[in-house]
C-alpha positions as CSV (number, residue, x, y, z in Angstrom):
1,M,14.4,13.6,3.6
2,T,13.2,10.1,4.1
3,T,14.8,7.5,1.8
4,F,13.1,4.3,0.8
5,R,15.1,1.2,-0.1
6,I,14.8,-2.5,-0.6
7,D,17.2,-4.8,1.3
8,P,19.4,-6.8,-1.0
9,A,18.2,-10.1,0.4
10,V,14.6,-9.2,-0.5
11,A,15.6,-7.9,-3.9
12,K,17.5,-11.1,-4.6
13,A,14.5,-13.3,-3.6
14,F,12.0,-11.1,-5.5
15,P,14.1,-9.8,-8.5
16,D,11.0,-8.6,-10.4
17,T,9.9,-6.2,-7.6
18,L,9.0,-2.7,-8.4
19,I,7.7,-0.2,-5.9
20,A,6.3,3.3,-6.8
21,V,6.7,5.8,-4.0
22,V,4.4,8.8,-4.5
23,T,5.2,11.6,-2.1
24,A,2.9,14.5,-1.4
25,T,3.7,17.5,0.7
26,G,1.4,20.3,1.8
27,L,-1.6,18.0,1.8
28,R,-5.0,19.6,2.6
29,G,-7.1,16.8,4.0
30,H,-9.9,18.9,5.4
31,E,-11.1,20.2,2.0
32,P,-13.4,18.3,-0.4
33,W,-11.7,16.0,-2.8
34,P,-14.4,15.6,-5.5
35,A,-12.3,13.5,-7.9
36,T,-11.6,10.9,-5.2
37,A,-15.2,10.8,-4.2
38,T,-16.1,10.2,-7.9
39,A,-13.5,7.5,-8.3
40,L,-14.9,5.5,-5.3
41,A,-18.5,6.0,-6.5
42,E,-17.6,4.9,-10.0
43,L,-16.1,1.6,-8.8
44,E,-19.1,0.9,-6.7
45,R,-21.5,1.7,-9.6
46,R,-19.6,-0.6,-12.0
47,L,-19.6,-3.4,-9.5
48,A,-23.3,-3.0,-8.9
49,D,-24.0,-2.9,-12.7
50,G,-22.0,-6.1,-13.1
51,D,-19.5,-4.8,-15.7
52,W,-16.4,-4.9,-13.4
53,Q,-15.1,-7.0,-10.6
54,P,-12.0,-6.4,-8.5
55,A,-9.1,-8.8,-8.9
56,D,-9.4,-11.9,-6.8
57,E,-7.1,-14.8,-6.0
58,T,-7.6,-16.3,-9.4
59,D,-6.1,-13.2,-11.0
60,P,-2.4,-13.3,-11.9
61,R,-1.8,-10.0,-10.0
62,I,-3.2,-11.5,-6.8
63,E,-1.7,-15.0,-7.4
64,A,1.8,-13.4,-7.5
65,W,1.3,-11.9,-4.1
66,H,-0.1,-15.2,-2.7
67,S,3.0,-16.9,-3.9
68,A,5.2,-14.3,-2.4
69,Y,3.5,-14.6,1.0
70,R,3.8,-18.3,1.0
71,S,7.5,-18.0,0.2
72,F,8.1,-16.2,3.5
73,G,5.9,-18.4,5.6
74,T,2.6,-16.4,5.6
75,N,-0.7,-18.1,4.6
76,P,-2.3,-15.7,2.2
77,R,-5.8,-17.0,2.7
78,R,-5.6,-16.3,6.5
79,V,-3.4,-13.1,6.2
80,R,-4.3,-11.6,2.9
81,P,-2.4,-9.0,0.8
82,S,-4.0,-5.6,1.2
83,V,-5.5,-5.4,-2.3
84,D,-6.9,-8.9,-2.0
85,A,-8.6,-8.0,1.3
86,L,-9.9,-4.7,0.0
87,G,-11.4,-6.3,-3.1
88,R,-13.1,-9.0,-1.1
89,R,-14.6,-6.3,1.2
90,L,-15.9,-4.4,-1.8
91,V,-17.6,-7.5,-3.3
92,K,-19.1,-8.4,0.0
93,K,-20.4,-5.0,1.1
94,G,-20.8,-3.3,-2.3
95,T,-18.9,-0.2,-1.0
96,L,-15.4,0.9,-0.2
97,P,-14.6,2.4,3.2
98,R,-14.4,6.2,3.5
99,I,-11.5,6.9,5.9
100,N,-10.2,10.3,4.8
101,P,-9.4,11.7,1.3
102,A,-5.8,10.6,1.1
103,V,-6.5,7.0,2.2
104,D,-9.6,6.9,0.1
105,S,-7.5,7.9,-2.9
106,Y,-5.0,5.1,-2.6
107,N,-7.7,2.6,-1.9
108,A,-9.5,3.5,-5.1
109,V,-6.3,3.3,-7.1
110,S,-5.3,0.0,-5.5
111,V,-8.6,-1.9,-6.1
112,R,-9.0,-0.5,-9.6
113,H,-5.6,-1.6,-10.7
114,G,-5.3,-4.8,-8.6
115,L,-2.1,-3.6,-6.9
116,P,-1.3,-3.4,-3.2
117,A,-1.0,0.2,-1.8
118,G,-0.2,1.8,1.5
119,A,0.9,5.1,3.0
120,F,3.0,6.5,5.8
121,D,2.7,9.9,7.5
122,L,6.3,11.1,7.1
123,D,6.1,13.4,10.1
124,R,5.7,10.2,12.2
125,V,8.4,8.2,10.4
126,T,11.9,8.0,12.0
127,G,14.9,7.8,9.7
128,D,14.7,5.9,6.5
129,V,12.3,3.2,5.4
130,E,13.4,-0.3,4.4
131,T,11.7,-3.3,3.0
132,R,13.5,-6.2,4.5
133,Y,13.2,-9.6,6.2
134,A,12.3,-9.4,9.9
135,D,14.8,-10.9,12.4
136,G,12.1,-11.6,15.0
137,G,13.2,-8.9,17.4
138,E,11.1,-6.1,15.9
139,T,7.8,-4.8,17.3
140,F,4.7,-3.7,15.5
141,T,1.6,-1.9,16.7
142,P,-1.4,-2.6,14.3
143,L,-3.5,0.2,12.9
144,G,-6.4,0.9,15.2
145,E,-4.8,-1.0,18.1
146,P,-2.5,1.4,19.8
147,D,-2.2,-0.8,23.0
148,T,-1.3,-4.0,21.0
149,T,2.3,-5.1,20.4
150,E,3.1,-7.8,18.0
151,N,6.4,-9.4,17.0
152,P,6.8,-10.3,13.3
153,K,8.2,-13.8,12.7
154,P,11.8,-14.1,11.5
155,G,11.8,-14.2,7.7
156,E,8.6,-12.2,7.3
157,V,8.9,-9.3,4.8
158,V,8.2,-6.0,6.5
159,Y,8.6,-2.3,6.1
160,T,10.6,-0.7,8.9
161,D,12.0,2.6,10.0
162,T,14.5,3.2,12.8
163,T,11.8,2.7,15.5
164,D,9.8,-0.4,14.6
165,V,7.8,-2.1,11.9
166,L,5.6,0.0,9.7
167,T,3.8,-2.8,7.7
168,R,3.6,-6.5,8.4
169,H,3.6,-9.3,5.8
170,W,4.9,-6.8,3.2
171,N,1.6,-5.1,2.7
172,H,-1.0,-6.8,4.8
173,R,-1.5,-4.2,7.5
174,D,0.0,-0.8,8.4
175,A,1.2,0.4,11.8
176,H,-0.8,2.7,14.0
177,R,2.0,5.2,14.6
178,T,2.5,6.2,11.0
179,R,-1.2,6.1,10.0
180,V,-2.4,8.7,7.6
181,T,-5.1,11.0,9.0
182,V,-7.0,14.0,7.8
183,D,-4.4,16.1,9.5
184,S,-1.4,14.5,7.7
185,T,0.5,17.0,5.5
186,R,3.5,15.0,4.4
187,V,2.7,11.5,3.1
188,A,4.5,8.8,1.2
189,F,2.2,6.4,-0.7
190,V,3.5,3.1,-2.0
191,L,2.2,0.9,-4.8
192,E,3.8,-2.5,-5.4
193,T,4.2,-5.4,-7.8
194,V,6.4,-8.4,-7.7
195,Q,5.9,-9.0,-11.4
196,A,7.4,-5.8,-12.9
197,V,8.1,-7.3,-16.4
198,R,4.4,-8.1,-16.7
199,D,2.8,-5.3,-14.6
200,G,5.3,-2.5,-14.6
201,Q,3.3,-0.4,-17.0
202,L,0.2,-1.0,-14.9
203,L,2.1,0.2,-11.8
204,E,3.2,3.3,-13.6
205,A,-0.4,4.1,-14.7
206,A,-1.6,3.5,-11.1
207,A,1.0,5.8,-9.7
208,A,0.1,8.5,-12.3
209,E,-3.5,8.2,-11.4
210,L,-2.8,8.5,-7.7
211,Q,-0.6,11.5,-8.3
212,E,-3.4,13.1,-10.3
213,L,-5.9,12.6,-7.4
214,L,-3.4,14.1,-4.9
215,A,-2.0,17.0,-6.9
216,P,-5.0,19.4,-6.6
217,H,-4.9,19.1,-2.8
218,A,-1.1,19.2,-2.2
219,G,1.7,21.7,-2.5
220,Q,3.9,19.3,-4.4
221,T,3.8,15.7,-5.5
222,T,6.6,13.5,-6.8
223,T,7.0,9.8,-7.9
224,H,10.1,7.6,-7.9
225,Y,10.6,3.9,-8.3
226,L,12.4,1.3,-6.3
227,G,13.5,-1.9,-8.1
228,S,15.7,-4.9,-7.5
229,G,18.8,-2.8,-8.3
230,A,17.9,0.0,-5.9
């Protein structure tokens, strides 16, 4: 079983970090997911009606991630946290992307709650997963670019397994190898905050909502949390 952990150095630098790991097994990505389709359409309708806007960089939830990015040397206006980029795309296009039901589910939850989210196909993960500082010797192949190899800068926060980097800049972009597809059956979804005292209950609500979207299309779903003491 894959274990997720936060490196002590990252936990010390970001002591208010809380990560929800929602694991789903027996996923059935080829069947209709009507609740997910409804969640996406509802967000788009509310945006079009003018009664809701996704969190932007003036929102404390996004500001916290911009501060975190700057602290490890990433310019958050050039390389944006995932939820920031997703919200900006929604405002610009008026629609959210349709990738596959599992990815669409965490995108809907992420943008609705203003929290970064990602996912890893556990059948493609090697060993355990750690959130840690890069040492500069790691490799990363970006999602959608299987022939590209990048090297994260030393001090950048990354997710890694025993093979290479799974996510750069903490949550900016996922790796191609562990991408979630319609055929993925064992998936770990992550939702994150670096302001747990303020946003911990929001994170728990988001995790519960994601689990509710996944459960009708999975054999089993579980949620556990990683904090600075984990």
